[in-house]
Backbone of each chain as ProteinMPNN parsed JSONL, in Angstrom:
{"seq_chain_A": "MPDEVPISETSGAAVPVAQSSSPYVAPAGDHRRGDALALTIAAAAWFLPGLGHALLKMWGRALVCFSTVALLVILGAGMRGNIFSRSGEDAFAKLGYVADLGVGSFYFVARALETNGPDVSHANGDYGTRLLATAGVLNMLAALHAYEVTRARKA", "coords_chain_A": {"N_chain_A": [[15.488, -10.622, 1.903], [17.03, -8.063, 3.833], [17.43, -9.022, 6.928], [18.707, -11.471, 6.889], [20.871, -12.918, 8.725], [23.156, -14.442, 9.736], [22.845, -16.052, 12.955], [24.651, -16.335, 14.802], [26.17, -14.335, 13.997], [24.275, -12.558, 14.52], [23.649, -12.301, 17.607], [25.841, -11.382, 18.748], [29.383, -11.654, 20.446], [29.727, -12.256, 22.864], [27.453, -13.939, 23.142], [27.029, -17.602, 24.158], [26.834, -19.441, 21.683], [24.456, -22.746, 21.229], [25.759, -25.64, 20.308], [25.051, -28.79, 19.745], [27.109, -30.437, 18.431], [29.345, -29.129, 18.407], [33.122, -28.695, 20.131], [33.025, -26.923, 22.02], [32.397, -25.857, 25.117], [30.781, -23.109, 27.508], [31.9, -21.129, 29.383], [30.513, -20.534, 32.873], [30.409, -17.915, 33.335], [30.128, -16.696, 30.643], [27.467, -17.469, 29.774], [25.445, -16.973, 31.969], [25.984, -13.832, 31.14], [25.206, -14.194, 28.718], [22.375, -14.582, 29.201], [21.372, -12.367, 30.656], [21.473, -10.454, 28.848], [19.607, -11.701, 26.902], [17.664, -11.475, 28.309], [17.38, -8.716, 27.909], [17.489, -8.001, 25.737], [14.716, -9.21, 25.215], [13.128, -7.62, 26.974], [13.56, -4.935, 25.706], [12.139, -5.615, 23.387], [9.767, -5.96, 24.21], [8.775, -3.947, 25.222], [8.844, -1.711, 23.295], [7.403, -2.64, 20.661], [9.445, -4.272, 17.693], [11.745, -3.446, 18.366], [13.222, -5.45, 19.715], [13.907, -7.069, 18.178], [15.485, -5.488, 15.837], [17.811, -4.716, 17.512], [18.922, -6.874, 17.405], [19.6, -6.894, 14.888], [17.69, -7.644, 12.882], [16.072, -6.788, 10.55], [13.904, -6.774, 9.009], [12.302, -8.261, 10.435], [12.035, -6.626, 12.277], [10.657, -4.166, 11.342], [8.049, -5.491, 10.93], [7.111, -6.463, 13.077], [6.86, -3.898, 14.184], [5.284, -2.179, 12.418], [2.548, -4.546, 12.794], [1.974, -4.483, 14.89], [1.386, -1.902, 15.449], [-0.691, -1.512, 13.39], [-2.986, -3.111, 14.435], [-2.985, -1.664, 17.33], [-3.969, 0.534, 16.679], [-6.275, 0.391, 14.963], [-7.678, -1.326, 16.691], [-8.223, 0.493, 18.816], [-9.399, 2.931, 17.174], [-11.666, 1.212, 16.645], [-13.162, 1.689, 19.45], [-12.281, -0.415, 21.212], [-12.36, -1.991, 24.052], [-10.198, -1.327, 26.458], [-8.238, -2.711, 29.128], [-8.198, -2.241, 32.027], [-6.033, -1.876, 35.301], [-7.89, -2.295, 37.082], [-9.615, -4.636, 37.224], [-12.639, -6.4, 37.495], [-13.247, -9.385, 36.854], [-12.048, -12.09, 36.393], [-11.686, -12.17, 33.613], [-10.984, -9.864, 32.846], [-9.204, -9.527, 33.976], [-7.709, -10.999, 32.46], [-7.521, -10.137, 30.029], [-6.423, -7.049, 30.676], [-3.791, -8.264, 30.935], [-3.095, -9.051, 28.738], [-3.328, -6.496, 27.099], [-1.375, -5.265, 28.359], [0.591, -6.551, 27.124], [1.441, -5.106, 24.348], [3.576, -3.652, 25.579], [4.662, -0.182, 25.84], [2.84, 0.665, 23.364], [0.681, 0.537, 24.784], [-0.119, 2.513, 26.143], [-0.599, 4.628, 23.832], [-2.755, 3.488, 22.684], [-4.739, 4.294, 24.915], [-4.112, 6.87, 24.415], [-5.302, 7.382, 22.154], [-7.822, 6.426, 21.897], [-9.832, 8.392, 22.497], [-12.427, 9.03, 23.029], [-12.811, 6.938, 25.085], [-13.875, 3.501, 25.282], [-16.218, 1.407, 23.481], [-18.218, -0.672, 24.165], [-20.882, -1.906, 23.293], [-22.092, -1.949, 20.857], [-21.008, -4.606, 18.168], [-18.796, -3.247, 16.675], [-17.318, -2.575, 18.422], [-16.748, -5.084, 20.008], [-15.187, -6.359, 18.276], [-12.779, -4.205, 18.127], [-11.681, -4.914, 20.864], [-10.546, -7.489, 20.729], [-8.7, -7.048, 19.066], [-7.029, -5.395, 19.804], [-6.232, -7.028, 22.591], [-5.203, -8.998, 20.429], [-2.996, -7.793, 19.382], [-1.245, -7.31, 21.693], [-0.539, -9.986, 22.539], [0.715, -10.607, 19.962], [2.897, -9.251, 20.257], [3.934, -10.297, 22.582], [4.699, -12.647, 21.485], [6.622, -11.494, 19.916], [8.339, -10.318, 21.679], [9.298, -13.111, 22.655], [10.367, -14.692, 20.88], [12.7, -13.024, 20.217], [14.169, -13.306, 22.353], [14.778, -15.936, 22.133], [16.07, -16.653, 19.989], [18.747, -14.8, 20.856], [19.73, -15.956, 22.713], [20.029, -17.88, 20.909], [18.612, -19.991, 19.903], [16.917, -20.271, 17.969], [16.223, -19.811, 14.503]], "CA_chain_A": [[16.015, -9.876, 3.09], [18.218, -7.636, 5.029], [17.597, -10.032, 8.07], [19.298, -12.862, 6.807], [21.827, -12.767, 9.278], [23.674, -16.09, 10.541], [22.862, -16.508, 14.365], [26.109, -16.105, 15.72], [26.428, -12.551, 14.043], [22.737, -11.42, 15.632], [24.173, -12.631, 18.631], [26.921, -10.579, 19.556], [29.991, -12.618, 20.538], [29.562, -12.593, 24.171], [26.414, -14.603, 23.544], [27.431, -18.961, 23.316], [26.1, -20.525, 20.592], [24.439, -24.223, 21.51], [25.79, -26.764, 18.806], [25.753, -29.982, 20.524], [28.668, -31.525, 17.852], [30.512, -28.102, 18.957], [33.426, -29.464, 21.632], [33.089, -26.013, 23.001], [31.568, -25.609, 26.333], [30.911, -21.889, 27.476], [31.823, -21.056, 31.094], [29.416, -19.945, 33.375], [29.907, -16.299, 33.476], [29.25, -16.62, 29.432], [25.898, -18.125, 30.259], [25.049, -15.438, 32.368], [26.061, -12.956, 30.532], [23.613, -14.476, 27.717], [20.761, -14.624, 29.725], [21.252, -10.996, 30.801], [21.343, -9.582, 27.62], [18.69, -12.147, 26.204], [15.969, -10.775, 29.151], [17.7, -7.268, 27.926], [16.401, -7.808, 24.527], [12.796, -9.048, 25.39], [12.507, -6.395, 27.814], [13.336, -4.028, 24.75], [11.052, -6.075, 22.314], [8.081, -5.956, 24.872], [8.791, -2.205, 25.636], [8.713, -0.806, 22.011], [7.41, -3.411, 19.557], [10.18, -4.414, 16.765], [12.979, -2.855, 18.981], [14.242, -6.065, 20.066], [14.867, -7.017, 16.835], [15.946, -4.005, 15.453], [19.107, -4.724, 18.481], [19.616, -7.928, 16.573], [19.833, -6.346, 13.125], [17.016, -8.099, 11.762], [15.219, -5.223, 10.277], [12.809, -6.94, 8.101], [11.266, -8.553, 11.293], [11.874, -5.722, 13.481], [9.625, -3.618, 10.861], [6.875, -6.382, 10.706], [6.61, -6.238, 14.156], [6.315, -2.56, 14.768], [4.025, -2.189, 11.618], [1.829, -5.069, 12.713], [1.429, -4.417, 16.41], [0.972, -0.822, 15.679], [-1.904, -1.102, 12.685], [-3.54, -3.585, 15.602], [-3.648, -1.163, 18.128], [-4.828, 2.125, 15.745], [-7.665, -0.082, 14.591], [-8.606, -1.649, 17.828], [-8.692, 1.734, 19.351], [-9.859, 3.43, 16.684], [-13.179, 0.598, 16.448], [-13.706, 1.927, 20.531], [-12.175, -1.269, 22.096], [-12.471, -1.618, 25.507], [-8.408, -1.069, 27.086], [-8.523, -2.985, 30.073], [-7.156, -1.224, 32.917], [-5.493, -2.664, 36.317], [-8.997, -2.78, 38.326], [-10.604, -5.617, 36.77], [-13.339, -6.695, 38.732], [-13.474, -10.491, 36.97], [-10.756, -12.904, 35.733], [-11.361, -12.049, 32.21], [-11.006, -8.63, 33.069], [-7.588, -9.318, 34.718], [-6.607, -11.622, 32.042], [-7.359, -8.921, 29.235], [-5.239, -6.262, 31.286], [-2.278, -8.677, 30.453], [-2.914, -9.184, 27.128], [-3.121, -5.531, 26.701], [-0.164, -5.125, 29.134], [1.808, -6.884, 25.891], [1.774, -4.183, 23.804], [4.077, -2.414, 25.826], [4.192, 1.236, 25.532], [1.505, 1.441, 22.911], [-0.522, 0.404, 25.692], [-0.704, 4.51, 26.097], [-0.707, 5.441, 22.853], [-4.027, 3.091, 22.593], [-5.3, 5.572, 25.826], [-4.116, 8.738, 24.049], [-5.886, 7.356, 21.095], [-9.483, 6.304, 22.594], [-10.026, 9.797, 23.464], [-14.249, 9.042, 23.754], [-13.776, 5.627, 25.691], [-14.444, 1.874, 25.041], [-17.945, 1.241, 23.425], [-18.798, -2.432, 23.604], [-21.9, -2.185, 23.034], [-21.81, -2.589, 19.071], [-19.65, -5.358, 17.491], [-17.842, -3.046, 16.145], [-15.952, -2.481, 19.777], [-15.883, -6.172, 21.153], [-13.864, -6.684, 17.464], [-11.853, -3.632, 18.956], [-10.9, -4.961, 22.139], [-10.182, -8.629, 19.998], [-7.542, -6.821, 18.069], [-6.018, -4.762, 21.051], [-5.756, -7.993, 22.488], [-4.234, -9.302, 19.758], [-1.618, -6.848, 19.399], [-0.26, -7.469, 22.926], [-0.119, -11.51, 22.849], [1.453, -10.882, 19.124], [4.207, -8.423, 20.577], [4.702, -11.082, 23.64], [5.131, -13.611, 21.01], [7.71, -11.173, 19.52], [9.576, -10.654, 22.647], [9.956, -14.347, 23.41], [11.466, -14.693, 19.653], [14.031, -12.11, 20.354], [14.585, -13.659, 23.148], [15.103, -17.023, 21.717], [17.159, -15.942, 19.111], [19.165, -13.834, 21.385], [19.994, -17.2, 23.662], [20.674, -18.819, 20.076], [18.1, -21.443, 19.675], [16.181, -20.272, 16.966], [16.651, -18.546, 13.22]], "C_chain_A": [[16.861, -9.885, 3.56], [18.354, -8.668, 6.201], [17.889, -11.146, 8.131], [20.575, -12.891, 7.545], [22.338, -13.868, 10.019], [23.094, -15.527, 12.502], [23.756, -15.977, 15.572], [26.422, -14.727, 15.305], [25.366, -11.82, 15.052], [23.277, -11.45, 16.675], [25.185, -12.052, 19.556], [27.493, -12.187, 19.842], [29.762, -13.04, 21.939], [28.434, -13.708, 24.631], [26.956, -16.298, 22.97], [26.427, -19.118, 22.536], [26.097, -22.17, 21.008], [24.331, -24.548, 20.445], [26.023, -27.98, 19.787], [26.957, -30.358, 19.934], [29.599, -30.192, 18.494], [31.25, -28.928, 20.348], [33.349, -28.351, 22.684], [32.029, -25.671, 24.226], [31.865, -24.042, 27.093], [30.659, -22.332, 28.675], [30.843, -20.336, 31.575], [29.227, -18.795, 33.264], [29.792, -16.021, 32.062], [28.052, -16.657, 29.238], [24.869, -16.834, 30.777], [25.163, -14.014, 31.882], [25.306, -12.787, 28.991], [22.586, -14.232, 28.169], [20.388, -13.16, 29.72], [21.113, -10.536, 29.957], [19.887, -10.269, 26.483], [17.591, -11.311, 26.957], [16.349, -9.201, 28.667], [16.86, -6.876, 26.519], [14.612, -8.335, 24.278], [12.241, -8.482, 25.996], [12.32, -5.369, 26.914], [12.182, -4.182, 23.731], [9.589, -5.609, 22.987], [7.846, -4.495, 24.821], [8.454, -1.597, 24.553], [8.575, -2.132, 20.737], [8.586, -3.363, 18.279], [11.605, -4.049, 17.514], [13.952, -3.823, 19.456], [15.018, -6.685, 18.833], [15.661, -6.672, 15.797], [17.452, -4.116, 16.019], [19.372, -5.897, 17.683], [19.709, -7.756, 15.384], [18.701, -7.33, 12.234], [15.842, -7.318, 11.324], [14.015, -5.889, 9.629], [11.532, -7.095, 9.447], [11.052, -7.287, 12.324], [10.727, -4.651, 12.485], [8.449, -4.23, 10.694], [6.309, -6.361, 12.433], [6.072, -5.113, 14.65], [5.383, -2.431, 14.109], [2.431, -3.398, 12.489], [0.894, -4.883, 13.941], [0.763, -2.625, 16.385], [-0.372, -0.873, 14.803], [-2.977, -1.626, 13.326], [-4.367, -2.687, 16.344], [-4.229, 0.247, 17.762], [-6.257, 1.222, 15.536], [-8.423, -0.403, 15.609], [-8.83, -0.425, 19.019], [-9.396, 2.604, 18.715], [-11.631, 2.981, 16.658], [-13.785, 1.089, 18.361], [-13.294, 0.833, 21.123], [-11.894, -1.112, 22.71], [-10.768, -2.334, 25.99], [-8.685, -1.522, 28.398], [-7.403, -2.236, 30.98], [-6.731, -2.493, 34.486], [-6.668, -2.786, 37.187], [-9.696, -3.377, 38.126], [-11.735, -6.237, 37.728], [-13.346, -8.383, 38.518], [-11.867, -10.977, 36.336], [-10.592, -12.621, 34.267], [-11.019, -10.96, 31.659], [-9.382, -8.544, 32.952], [-6.726, -9.941, 33.526], [-6.616, -10.541, 30.458], [-6.409, -7.758, 29.391], [-3.463, -6.721, 30.802], [-2.005, -8.493, 29.752], [-2.896, -7.799, 26.752], [-2.068, -4.549, 26.803], [1.247, -5.348, 28.151], [2.196, -6.214, 25.073], [3.236, -2.852, 24.741], [4.052, -1.001, 25.726], [3.413, 1.695, 24.683], [0.443, 1.498, 23.553], [-1.456, 2.444, 26.063], [-1.269, 5.152, 25.168], [-2.198, 5.052, 22.725], [-4.956, 3.912, 23.253], [-5.687, 6.539, 24.678], [-4.982, 8.644, 22.857], [-7.461, 7.37, 21.197], [-9.78, 7.841, 23.242], [-11.548, 9.843, 23.895], [-14.615, 7.743, 24.074], [-13.851, 4.695, 24.93], [-15.92, 2.797, 24.421], [-18.07, -0.001, 23.069], [-20.143, -2.698, 23.502], [-22.312, -2.367, 21.951], [-20.894, -3.726, 19.252], [-18.852, -5.033, 17.113], [-16.542, -2.587, 17.571], [-15.817, -3.239, 20.419], [-15.306, -6.173, 19.979], [-12.807, -5.636, 17.737], [-11.351, -4.233, 19.794], [-10.724, -6.587, 21.758], [-8.945, -8.047, 19.502], [-6.558, -6.354, 18.848], [-5.375, -6.178, 21.802], [-4.436, -9.063, 21.799], [-2.996, -9.082, 19.793], [-0.949, -7.16, 20.408], [0.459, -8.688, 22.704], [0.717, -11.587, 20.67], [2.98, -10.191, 19.661], [4.64, -9.26, 21.772], [5.465, -11.701, 22.722], [6.789, -13.283, 20.169], [9.07, -10.953, 20.175], [9.934, -11.783, 22.47], [10.415, -14.595, 21.876], [12.587, -13.809, 19.644], [14.66, -12.515, 21.182], [15.64, -14.918, 22.838], [16.477, -17.166, 20.742], [18.009, -15.476, 19.585], [20.261, -15.611, 21.879], [20.572, -18.36, 21.925], [20.049, -19.976, 19.577], [17.277, -21.397, 18.661], [16.469, -19.472, 15.904], [15.617, -17.872, 13.295]], "O_chain_A": [[17.585, -10.831, 3.87], [19.475, -9.142, 6.385], [17.584, -11.913, 9.045], [21.535, -12.885, 6.774], [21.752, -14.139, 11.067], [23.181, -14.35, 12.849], [23.61, -15.474, 16.686], [26.903, -13.949, 16.129], [25.488, -10.962, 15.927], [23.585, -10.295, 16.968], [25.313, -12.208, 20.77], [26.934, -13.277, 19.718], [29.602, -14.243, 22.147], [28.313, -14.239, 25.734], [27.25, -16.474, 21.788], [25.242, -18.912, 22.799], [27.119, -22.845, 21.131], [23.474, -24.235, 19.619], [27.026, -28.102, 20.49], [27.903, -30.628, 20.674], [30.629, -30.501, 19.094], [30.654, -29.52, 21.248], [33.519, -28.552, 23.886], [30.9, -25.229, 24.015], [33.041, -23.728, 27.279], [29.907, -23.193, 29.132], [30.261, -19.521, 30.859], [28.086, -18.365, 33.097], [29.268, -14.914, 31.933], [27.519, -15.839, 28.488], [24.005, -16.124, 30.263], [24.4, -13.136, 32.284], [24.974, -11.786, 28.356], [21.762, -13.6, 27.509], [19.454, -12.685, 29.075], [20.199, -9.738, 30.163], [19.321, -9.631, 25.596], [16.773, -10.6, 26.373], [15.544, -8.366, 29.081], [16.042, -5.996, 26.252], [13.716, -7.973, 23.516], [11.01, -8.474, 25.964], [11.258, -4.748, 26.965], [11.46, -3.278, 23.309], [8.622, -5.078, 22.44], [6.811, -3.972, 24.41], [7.593, -0.742, 24.757], [9.531, -2.476, 20.041], [8.648, -2.233, 17.795], [12.603, -4.552, 16.998], [15.134, -3.54, 19.652], [16.219, -6.775, 18.582], [16.346, -7.376, 15.054], [18.358, -3.728, 15.282], [20.466, -5.735, 17.142], [19.968, -8.767, 14.732], [18.908, -7.669, 11.069], [14.744, -7.355, 11.879], [12.97, -5.284, 9.871], [10.453, -6.516, 9.57], [10.048, -7.086, 13.007], [9.763, -4.346, 13.187], [7.59, -3.475, 10.238], [5.129, -6.241, 12.764], [5.079, -5.092, 15.378], [4.322, -2.486, 14.73], [1.351, -2.836, 12.668], [-0.323, -5.025, 14.066], [-0.12, -2.217, 17.139], [-1.314, -0.304, 15.355], [-4.041, -1.037, 13.137], [-5.595, -2.592, 16.352], [-4.875, 0.939, 18.549], [-7.276, 1.612, 16.106], [-9.59, -0.023, 15.704], [-9.583, -0.569, 19.983], [-10.161, 3.253, 19.428], [-12.582, 3.762, 16.651], [-14.959, 0.771, 18.552], [-14.083, 0.738, 22.063], [-11.071, -0.199, 22.783], [-10.361, -3.489, 25.864], [-9.435, -0.764, 29.013], [-6.262, -1.831, 30.754], [-7.117, -3.659, 34.574], [-6.45, -3.472, 38.185], [-10.778, -3.107, 38.648], [-11.366, -6.52, 38.868], [-13.423, -9.028, 39.563], [-10.904, -10.304, 35.969], [-9.507, -12.8, 33.712], [-10.771, -10.795, 30.464], [-8.622, -7.881, 32.246], [-5.527, -9.708, 33.377], [-5.53, -10.313, 29.926], [-5.664, -7.438, 28.465], [-2.466, -6.064, 30.505], [-0.956, -7.9, 29.503], [-2.239, -7.756, 25.712], [-1.761, -3.589, 26.097], [2.351, -4.807, 28.195], [3.364, -6.421, 24.746], [3.576, -1.696, 24.487], [2.914, -0.674, 25.391], [3.054, 2.868, 24.78], [-0.556, 2.161, 23.273], [-2.514, 3.068, 26.139], [-2.152, 6.001, 25.298], [-3.004, 5.979, 22.651], [-5.918, 4.345, 22.619], [-6.756, 6.898, 24.183], [-5.457, 9.701, 22.439], [-8.189, 8.201, 20.655], [-9.896, 8.136, 24.431], [-11.937, 10.5, 24.861], [-15.69, 7.19, 23.843], [-13.908, 4.969, 23.731], [-16.431, 3.9, 24.611], [-18.048, -0.43, 21.915], [-20.508, -3.864, 23.653], [-23.202, -3.217, 21.98], [-20.149, -3.862, 20.222], [-17.899, -5.79, 16.93], [-15.328, -2.387, 17.536], [-15.118, -3.07, 21.419], [-14.179, -5.839, 20.344], [-11.687, -6.125, 17.588], [-10.134, -4.216, 19.608], [-10.779, -7.183, 22.834], [-7.999, -8.829, 19.591], [-5.388, -6.721, 18.735], [-4.182, -6.44, 21.648], [-3.411, -9.589, 22.234], [-2.074, -9.834, 20.111], [0.23, -7.367, 20.12], [1.688, -8.734, 22.648], [1.163, -12.658, 20.258], [4.053, -10.727, 19.385], [5.796, -9.015, 22.117], [6.689, -11.583, 22.779], [7.697, -14.065, 19.887], [10.224, -11.147, 19.793], [11.086, -11.822, 22.038], [11.604, -14.783, 22.136], [13.475, -14.08, 18.835], [15.864, -12.276, 21.1], [16.835, -14.978, 23.126], [17.569, -17.708, 20.917], [18.818, -15.467, 18.658], [21.25, -16.08, 21.316], [21.321, -19.336, 21.961], [20.648, -20.851, 18.952], [16.797, -22.477, 18.316], [16.975, -18.382, 16.17], [15.473, -16.881, 12.579]]}, "seq_chain_B": "MIPPHEFRLSHFQAMVIFALVVSVAFGFLSRRGSYQRARYILWSFILFLLIGVGIGWAMYPFSH", "coords_chain_B": {"N_chain_B": [[-3.678, 17.341, 21.775], [-4.913, 14.153, 20.183], [-6.735, 13.903, 17.305], [-9.566, 12.201, 17.718], [-10.338, 9.167, 15.749], [-12.476, 7.01, 14.1], [-13.006, 3.737, 13.454], [-14.971, 2.326, 11.436], [-16.058, -1.209, 11.04], [-17.031, -4.15, 9.351], [-18.121, -7.862, 10.223], [-16.889, -9.259, 8.779], [-14.851, -7.926, 7.597], [-13.299, -7.215, 9.583], [-12.088, -9.768, 10.387], [-10.925, -10.51, 7.735], [-8.303, -8.316, 8.173], [-7.691, -9.068, 10.913], [-6.662, -11.749, 10.031], [-4.94, -11.128, 7.966], [-3.282, -9.704, 9.059], [-1.866, -11.1, 10.947], [-1.065, -13.377, 10.175], [0.742, -12.138, 8.583], [2.967, -11.303, 10.538], [3.305, -14.03, 11.926], [4.341, -15.194, 9.638], [7.054, -14.074, 9.064], [7.812, -13.82, 11.13], [8.235, -16.697, 11.888], [9.731, -17.928, 9.133], [12.287, -18.146, 7.193], [13.612, -16.376, 4.523], [12.01, -15.145, 1.368], [10.87, -16.957, 0.067], [9.987, -18.901, 1.034], [8.459, -17.558, 3.373], [5.937, -16.307, 2.235], [5.133, -18.263, 1.435], [4.053, -19.927, 3.769], [2.74, -17.281, 4.955], [0.543, -17.091, 2.797], [-0.905, -19.223, 3.09], [-1.275, -19.614, 5.753], [-3.139, -17.461, 6.354], [-5.126, -18.489, 4.25], [-6.108, -20.163, 5.341], [-6.753, -18.94, 7.952], [-9.283, -18.271, 7.291], [-10.445, -19.702, 6.282], [-11.221, -21.715, 8.086], [-12.554, -19.266, 10.046], [-14.734, -18.901, 8.525], [-16.003, -21.602, 8.114], [-16.323, -21.685, 10.919], [-18.653, -20.05, 11.393], [-20.313, -20.541, 9.831], [-20.95, -23.669, 11.1], [-22.031, -22.514, 13.606], [-24.54, -21.296, 12.664], [-26.938, -22.943, 12.712], [-27.635, -22.753, 15.539], [-27.96, -20.288, 16.028], [-30.907, -19.962, 14.976]], "CA_chain_B": [[-4.594, 16.354, 21.881], [-4.794, 13.516, 19.385], [-8.253, 14.056, 17.219], [-10.182, 10.334, 17.357], [-10.773, 8.342, 14.608], [-13.309, 5.82, 14.764], [-13.376, 3.197, 12.012], [-16.444, 1.292, 11.253], [-15.738, -2.851, 10.057], [-18.19, -5.095, 8.994], [-16.887, -8.903, 11.31], [-16.034, -9.959, 7.544], [-13.503, -7.252, 7.004], [-12.176, -7.331, 10.879], [-11.506, -11.298, 10.358], [-9.66, -10.534, 7.366], [-7.91, -7.238, 8.363], [-6.566, -9.641, 11.581], [-6.105, -12.91, 9.138], [-3.802, -11.047, 7.361], [-1.976, -8.777, 9.9], [-1.374, -12.351, 11.967], [-0.558, -14.221, 9.251], [2.677, -11.618, 7.821], [3.494, -11.383, 11.582], [3.469, -15.209, 11.754], [5.319, -15.607, 8.469], [7.86, -13.429, 9.251], [8.355, -14.795, 12.317], [8.788, -18.308, 11.674], [10.316, -18.389, 8.156], [13.12, -17.243, 6.712], [13.213, -16.39, 2.727], [11.046, -14.456, 0.908], [9.069, -17.465, -0.698], [8.823, -19.783, 2.54], [7.97, -16.599, 3.722], [5.086, -15.977, 1.222], [4.122, -19.465, 1.023], [3.444, -19.693, 5.003], [1.747, -16.563, 4.538], [-0.876, -17.125, 1.909], [-1.447, -20.526, 3.693], [-2.31, -19.548, 7.206], [-4.462, -16.442, 5.971], [-6.452, -18.933, 3.491], [-6.602, -20.94, 6.433], [-7.613, -17.991, 9.123], [-10.446, -17.418, 6.31], [-11.656, -20.619, 6.104], [-11.716, -21.981, 9.123], [-13.602, -18.739, 10.424], [-16.063, -18.746, 7.779], [-16.417, -22.581, 8.587], [-17.168, -21.848, 12.336], [-19.855, -19.213, 11.811], [-21.683, -21.706, 9.474], [-21.079, -24.294, 12.058], [-22.545, -21.739, 14.841], [-25.537, -21.067, 12.209], [-28.076, -23.64, 12.89], [-28.344, -22.843, 16.851], [-28.668, -18.992, 15.942], [-32.355, -19.441, 14.474]], "C_chain_B": [[-4.492, 16.051, 20.708], [-6.213, 13.732, 19.12], [-8.675, 12.19, 17.433], [-10.671, 10.192, 16.144], [-10.977, 7.411, 14.912], [-13.204, 5.177, 13.416], [-14.612, 2.039, 12.395], [-16.348, -0.253, 10.329], [-16.747, -3.315, 10.329], [-17.408, -6.162, 9.884], [-16.273, -9.159, 9.959], [-14.281, -9.142, 7.636], [-12.559, -7.225, 8.428], [-11.402, -8.527, 10.881], [-10.316, -10.782, 9.343], [-8.852, -9.405, 7.148], [-6.826, -8.206, 9.403], [-5.86, -10.897, 10.841], [-4.861, -12.144, 8.993], [-2.277, -10.63, 8.324], [-1.101, -9.945, 11.13], [-0.717, -12.984, 11.192], [0.936, -13.711, 8.704], [3.275, -11.751, 9.06], [4.141, -13.403, 12.046], [4.64, -16.038, 11.007], [6.74, -14.966, 8.474], [9.076, -13.745, 10.424], [9.041, -16.256, 12.765], [9.091, -18.832, 10.577], [11.329, -17.724, 8.124], [13.067, -17.788, 5.252], [12.446, -16.301, 2.277], [9.963, -15.53, 0.536], [9.032, -18.253, 0.505], [7.94, -18.621, 3.34], [6.48, -16.585, 3.144], [4.234, -17.178, 1.041], [3.414, -19.348, 2.586], [2.434, -18.125, 4.842], [0.354, -16.491, 4.171], [-1.536, -18.37, 2.702], [-1.879, -20.358, 4.763], [-3.141, -18.5, 6.865], [-5.224, -17.082, 4.943], [-7.052, -19.5, 4.67], [-7.518, -20.13, 7.611], [-9.072, -18.202, 8.388], [-11.353, -18.309, 6.67], [-12.202, -21.361, 7.353], [-12.663, -20.772, 9.999], [-14.873, -18.66, 9.721], [-16.797, -20.165, 7.877], [-17.152, -22.27, 10.232], [-18.44, -21.018, 12.246], [-20.784, -19.739, 10.628], [-22.036, -22.682, 10.143], [-21.971, -23.665, 13.365], [-24.277, -21.789, 14.119], [-26.577, -21.76, 12.657], [-28.6, -22.77, 14.532], [-28.443, -20.774, 16.953], [-30.329, -18.736, 15.55], [-32.902, -20.682, 15.403]], "O_chain_B": [[-4.141, 16.897, 19.886], [-7.016, 13.796, 20.051], [-7.933, 11.229, 17.236], [-11.361, 11.026, 15.556], [-10.311, 6.722, 15.684], [-13.283, 5.834, 12.378], [-14.906, 1.279, 13.317], [-16.554, -0.315, 9.118], [-17.413, -3.069, 11.334], [-16.315, -5.838, 10.348], [-15.049, -9.289, 9.973], [-13.131, -9.577, 7.703], [-11.329, -7.216, 8.395], [-10.235, -8.518, 11.273], [-9.149, -10.617, 9.7], [-8.53, -9.258, 5.969], [-5.623, -8.304, 9.158], [-4.653, -11.089, 10.992], [-3.868, -12.361, 9.686], [-1.085, -10.939, 8.351], [-0.138, -9.723, 11.864], [0.438, -13.222, 11.546], [1.926, -14.401, 8.461], [4.32, -12.391, 8.95], [5.279, -13.73, 12.384], [5.419, -16.929, 11.346], [7.573, -15.513, 7.751], [10.295, -13.845, 10.563], [9.894, -16.671, 13.55], [8.936, -20.051, 10.497], [11.482, -16.754, 8.866], [12.735, -18.887, 4.806], [11.659, -17.235, 2.423], [8.741, -15.38, 0.572], [7.938, -18.286, 1.067], [6.846, -18.87, 3.846], [5.73, -17.031, 4.012], [3.067, -17.225, 0.654], [2.339, -18.757, 2.686], [1.247, -18.285, 4.557], [-0.633, -16.079, 4.782], [-2.755, -18.365, 2.874], [-2.959, -20.899, 5.002], [-4.271, -18.802, 7.25], [-6.136, -16.362, 4.536], [-8.236, -19.379, 4.984], [-8.603, -20.494, 8.066], [-10.027, -18.292, 9.16], [-12.483, -18.16, 7.134], [-13.395, -21.564, 7.578], [-13.56, -21.269, 10.679], [-15.937, -18.385, 10.276], [-18.023, -20.162, 7.768], [-18.289, -22.601, 10.569], [-19.325, -21.301, 13.053], [-21.943, -19.335, 10.539], [-23.235, -22.959, 10.118], [-22.57, -24.471, 14.076], [-25.194, -22.218, 14.82], [-27.396, -20.985, 13.151], [-29.718, -22.271, 14.658], [-28.957, -20.166, 17.892], [-30.923, -17.674, 15.734], [-34.11, -20.9, 15.493]]}, "name": "protein", "num_of_chains": 2, "seq": "MPDEVPISETSGAAVPVAQSSSPYVAPAGDHRRGDALALTIAAAAWFLPGLGHALLKMWGRALVCFSTVALLVILGAGMRGNIFSRSGEDAFAKLGYVADLGVGSFYFVARALETNGPDVSHANGDYGTRLLATAGVLNMLAALHAYEVTRARKAMIPPHEFRLSHFQAMVIFALVVSVAFGFLSRRGSYQRARYILWSFILFLLIGVGIGWAMYPFSH"}
């Protein structure tokens, strides 16, 4: 796969590579820059699924993140799953909103796709709600992975 | 205006799609190399299905 790039190449020269055996100790400024870069990459990965990995030139992972999250959102909205809003009345609705927000900009895509509104009176709509929440949690996991890769903690 | 598309999936179809998509995403995020990824994807896909069907059968007595 084309995303088999060494970590040091993916994370850029400004990011310190954590190696316990290396005598190199990164200056505090480098750490701060690395943190800021990692947070920016994570925010990009959250906002548009796959963008974080694309910025790290991990094309395979970027494509998979984008397509899996997009597929789950299209299916979930097509099955008339519940897209939770900010005004959730109980803890589950609030948790559902957090999970749905995980898809970033795709939250609005899901809302645009679901023109007929949710229908959870049938099992189909209930499955759709789960698929939408899965898309959000999966994207948050991908954003965390992109963050960890940028901090050079993960392959 | 985007035309509405409605999908009607059975429980099993939804479970298979969920298992496949999540397995592929997990495989690509957690493994490097095509062979390792393929093994992980296949293994987690099978486990998702087996555990899903197993839990379904475990709940069967309570629904009757």
